[in-house]
C-alpha positions in Angstrom: 22.4 -65.6 23.2 25.8 -66.7 25.8 23.5 -69.1 26.7 22.8 -70.7 23.7 26.0 -70.7 22.4 27.6 -72.5 26.1 24.6 -75.1 25.5 25.5 -76.3 22.3 29.3 -76.1 23.4 28.6 -78.5 26.5 26.6 -80.7 24.1 29.3 -81.0 21.6 31.6 -81.8 24.6 29.6 -84.5 25.8 29.5 -86.2 22.3 32.6 -86.0 22.0 33.5 -87.3 25.4 31.1 -90.6 25.1 32.4 -91.2 21.7 36.1 -91.0 22.4 36.1 -93.0 25.9 36.7 -96.6 25.3 33.8 -97.5 28.2 31.1 -95.5 26.4 31.5 -97.6 22.6 29.0 -99.6 23.5 26.8 -96.4 23.4 24.7 -96.3 21.0 23.4 -93.4 19.1 20.2 -92.4 20.8 21.8 -92.2 23.7 24.5 -90.0 23.0 22.0 -87.8 21.7 20.0 -88.0 24.7 23.0 -86.5 26.4 23.6 -83.8 24.5 19.5 -82.9 24.8 20.2 -82.7 28.5 21.7 -79.0 27.9 19.5 -78.3 25.8 16.7 -78.8 27.5 18.0 -77.4 30.8 18.6 -74.0 28.4 14.6 -73.8 27.5 13.7 -74.9 31.1 15.9 -71.2 31.9 13.9 -69.1 30.0 10.8 -69.8 31.8 9.7 -67.3 34.7 8.2 -68.4 38.0 6.6 -65.7 40.0 8.7 -65.3 43.1 7.4 -62.3 44.9 5.8 -59.1 44.0 7.9 -55.1 43.7 5.4 -54.2 46.1 7.6 -56.0 48.9 11.0 -54.7 48.1 12.4 -51.7 49.3 14.3 -50.8 46.6 11.1 -50.0 44.1 10.8 -46.6 45.4 12.2 -43.2 43.9 12.1 -40.2 45.8 12.9 -36.5 44.5 13.7 -33.8 47.1 12.8 -30.7 46.0 15.0 -28.3 47.8 13.8 -24.3 48.2 17.8 -23.0 47.6 16.4 -19.3 47.2 18.3 -16.8 49.7 15.5 -16.5 52.3 16.5 -19.9 53.2 19.7 -18.5 54.9 17.9 -17.3 57.6 18.9 -18.9 61.3 15.9 -19.3 62.7 15.6 -23.2 62.4 16.2 -25.4 65.2 17.2 -29.1 64.7 18.4 -31.4 67.6 18.9 -28.3 70.0 21.1 -26.6 67.6 20.2 -23.6 66.0 20.9 -23.7 61.7 19.9 -21.6 58.7 16.6 -23.0 57.1 18.9 -24.4 54.0 21.5 -26.2 56.8 17.9 -27.8 58.3 16.9 -29.2 55.2 20.7 -30.3 54.4 20.3 -32.3 57.6 17.1 -33.8 57.0 18.4 -34.9 53.4 20.8 -36.9 54.9 18.7 -38.3 57.6 16.4 -39.6 55.4 18.4 -40.6 53.1 19.6 -43.2 56.2 16.4 -44.2 56.9 15.3 -45.3 53.1 18.1 -47.2 52.3 17.7 -49.1 49.5 15.4 -46.3 47.4 16.6 -44.2 44.7 17.1 -40.6 45.6 17.7 -37.9 43.2 17.8 -34.3 44.5 16.5 -30.9 42.3 17.5 -27.5 43.6 15.1 -24.8 42.8 16.0 -20.5 43.4 15.5 -18.6 40.0 16.1 -21.6 38.2 16.0 -25.4 38.4 19.1 -27.9 38.5 18.9 -31.5 38.7 21.7 -31.2 41.5 22.1 -34.9 41.8 20.7 -37.6 39.8 19.0 -41.0 40.7 20.9 -43.1 42.6 21.1 -45.4 45.4 24.0 -44.5 46.9 23.5 -42.6 50.4 27.2 -41.1 50.7 26.6 -39.7 47.0 23.2 -38.1 48.5 25.0 -37.3 51.6 27.8 -35.7 49.9 25.4 -33.4 47.5 23.1 -32.6 50.4 26.5 -31.0 52.2 27.3 -29.0 49.3 24.0 -27.7 48.9 24.1 -23.4 49.0 22.4 -20.3 47.9 23.4 -18.2 45.2 25.8 -15.0 45.4 23.7 -11.8 46.6 23.8 -10.3 43.4 21.8 -13.3 41.7 19.7 -13.5 44.8 18.1 -10.5 43.6 16.7 -12.5 40.4 13.3 -13.4 40.6 13.2 -17.1 42.5 10.7 -19.6 40.6 9.5 -22.1 43.1 6.5 -22.3 40.8 8.5 -23.6 37.5 10.9 -25.7 39.9 7.6 -27.9 40.8 6.6 -28.3 37.2 10.3 -28.8 36.1 10.4 -31.9 38.9 7.1 -33.0 37.1 8.9 -33.4 33.9 11.7 -35.2 35.7 9.8 -37.8 37.4 7.8 -38.5 33.8 10.7 -38.7 32.3 12.2 -41.3 34.5 8.3 -43.4 34.0 9.0 -43.0 30.8 12.0 -45.4 31.3 10.2 -47.4 34.0 6.5 -47.4 34.5 6.9 -49.9 37.7 8.2 -48.0 40.0 7.0 -45.8 42.8 7.8 -42.0 43.2 7.3 -39.9 45.9 8.2 -36.2 46.4 9.8 -34.0 49.2 9.4 -30.4 48.9 11.6 -28.6 51.0 11.2 -25.3 51.7 10.1 -22.0 53.6 7.2 -21.3 51.5 8.3 -17.5 51.0 7.4 -16.0 47.4 8.7 -13.0 45.6 6.8 -10.4 43.5 7.1 -12.7 40.2 5.7 -15.9 38.8 5.2 -17.3 41.8 1.8 -17.1 43.7 -0.2 -19.4 46.2 -2.4 -20.3 43.2 0.8 -21.2 40.7 2.3 -22.9 43.3 -1.0 -25.1 44.2 -1.8 -25.9 40.9 2.0 -26.8 39.7 2.0 -29.2 43.5 -1.8 -30.8 41.9 0.0 -31.6 38.3 3.1 -33.1 40.3 1.0 -35.2 42.7 -1.0 -36.3 40.0 1.8 -38.7 38.4 3.4 -39.7 41.8 2.3 -42.2 44.7 2.9 -39.7 47.5 4.1 -36.6 48.4 5.7 -34.0 51.6 6.1 -30.9 52.0 8.8 -30.2 55.1 8.5 -26.0 55.8 11.6 -24.5 57.5 12.0 -21.2 59.5 9.4 -19.2 61.9 6.7 -17.7 61.7 8.1 -14.7 63.6 10.2 -13.4 61.3 13.9 -13.1 61.2 17.0 -11.2 59.3 18.6 -13.0 56.3 22.4 -12.7 56.9 24.7 -12.1 53.4 27.0 -15.6 52.9 29.6 -16.3 50.9 29.7 -20.4 50.4 33.3 -21.5 50.6 33.6 -24.7 47.8 37.2 -25.9 49.5 35.3 -26.1 53.1 32.1 -26.9 52.2 31.0 -24.3 54.4 29.1 -21.1 54.6 30.7 -18.1 55.5 29.0 -15.2 57.0 30.1 -11.9 55.8 28.5 -9.8 59.0 25.9 -8.1 56.3 22.0 -8.8 56.5 20.6 -8.7 53.1 19.0 -5.4 52.4 15.6 -4.7 51.5 15.1 -2.8 48.1 12.6 -0.7 48.8 13.2 0.6 52.5 17.2 0.1 52.6 16.6 -1.6 56.1 17.3 -5.4 57.1 14.8 -7.6 55.0 12.7 -9.8 57.1 11.5 -13.3 56.1 8.8 -15.8 57.9 7.9 -18.9 56.7 4.5 -19.4 54.9 2.8 -21.4 57.1 -0.6 -20.7 54.8 0.9 -22.1 51.5 2.8 -24.5 52.8 -0.4 -26.2 54.8 -2.2 -25.9 51.8 0.3 -27.8 49.5 0.5 -30.7 52.1 -3.3 -30.9 51.9 -3.5 -31.6 48.8 -3.8 -35.4 47.5 -1.3 -37.6 48.3 0.7 -35.3 50.2 1.1 -34.5 54.2 3.0 -31.1 55.4 5.5 -30.9 58.4 7.0 -28.2 59.6 10.6 -28.8 60.9 10.9 -27.4 64.1 7.6 -28.6 65.4 7.9 -32.2 64.1 11.3 -33.6 64.2 11.0 -37.0 63.4 10.9 -36.0 59.6 12.9 -39.2 58.7 10.4 -41.9 60.3 7.7 -39.4 58.6 9.7 -40.0 55.5 9.6 -43.8 55.9 5.7 -44.2 56.6 5.2 -42.1 53.4 7.4 -44.7 51.7 5.2 -47.6 53.1 1.8 -45.4 52.4 3.2 -45.4 48.4 3.5 -49.1 48.3 -0.2 -49.6 49.2 -0.9 -47.3 45.9 -1.8 -48.8 42.7 0.9 -48.6 39.7 -0.1 -46.2 37.4 0.1 -48.5 34.8 -2.7 -50.3 37.1 -0.5 -53.7 37.1 2.1 -55.0 39.8 5.5 -56.0 38.8 6.1 -59.5 39.2 10.0 -60.4 40.3 9.8 -63.5 37.9 12.9 -65.5 38.7 14.1 -68.0 35.7 15.4 -70.3 38.0 13.9 -73.6 36.5 16.9 -75.0 35.1 18.6 -75.3 38.2 16.9 -78.3 40.2 16.8 -79.8 36.2 20.6 -79.5 36.4 21.4 -80.9 39.5 19.0 -83.8 38.8 21.1 -84.1 35.1 24.6 -83.6 37.0 23.6 -86.7 39.6 22.4 -89.2 36.5 25.3 -88.3 34.8 27.7 -89.5 37.9 25.3 -92.2 38.5 25.5 -92.8 35.1 29.8 -93.0 34.9 30.0 -94.9 37.9 27.9 -97.4 36.9 29.9 -97.5 33.7 33.1 -98.8 35.8 33.3 -102.7 36.1 34.7 -102.5 39.2 32.6 -100.1 40.8 29.7 -102.0 39.4 30.4 -105.0 40.7 31.2 -103.6 44.1 27.9 -102.1 44.0 26.2 -105.0 42.8 27.7 -107.3 45.5 26.5 -104.6 48.2 23.1 -104.7 46.7 23.2 -108.4 46.6 22.9 -108.9 43.0 25.6 -109.7 40.1 27.0 -107.9 37.4 
């Protein structure tokens, strides 16, 4: 709409200019109207798109959703990253930041799961926002930790979130990265419910990755508090107790579940302690997702309305030449140079 208004304004200026200037008094109305048609024709050409590329070639066409397990077992300090002993959650935080740096240009979001699910970071292209969000992920207090975690519900909520994103734009490719130790409670979660939820989630996306944290030998779970001022976890010096035996609770990485989820279609498994280059695997996953067809069966073309640009340049040169030729002194000089008389 703005372009139409500007075009008519330009046409009005050209007509007024042609009528007002004395050297243009010999213009016929036909020539004046031809000048007025130039911007209108340029406007028409600006509405005709031409294909200049494919969305498959653009890095920014991918959405990455990190589905992060922040249940209390993720506080166990049996993960190793770059020679440092970390908690499972700290290891996941480091991987989110590394993947964010590797997949610059893609949109990324974080969905956190414990006994409920929360969209911790909506889709963003800001690597800085992703880094800050990752650094501030933390488990809830020990009181809330005794509530039944619901990883199955988290995967179902991830599916719903990505479906809503597809309703807004179904031409973007979606990748899911599930980060967990795979430990389930005796509540709603089970290997079967997790497998079903993951299968439904993967059915609507273009790629998936399961990253497992922790050790299969087992570890205690320190009781920690999150310092919101320093964004750090503080160890209270006590361990979480098993409610049945009153002994220290022991947590182990559930390889059977993680590998089962990673073996599903469009997914792969990476055990963090055994496969440190997770960022490279995530980049490979994005590239692979780019080869899969979009859900709507089409390839989104990058249409650029640029036909009016060469036309406008040509029209500008023609107008300049016309103005130069309308000055008698310049016209005579050019005529003598070309060997002709005015």
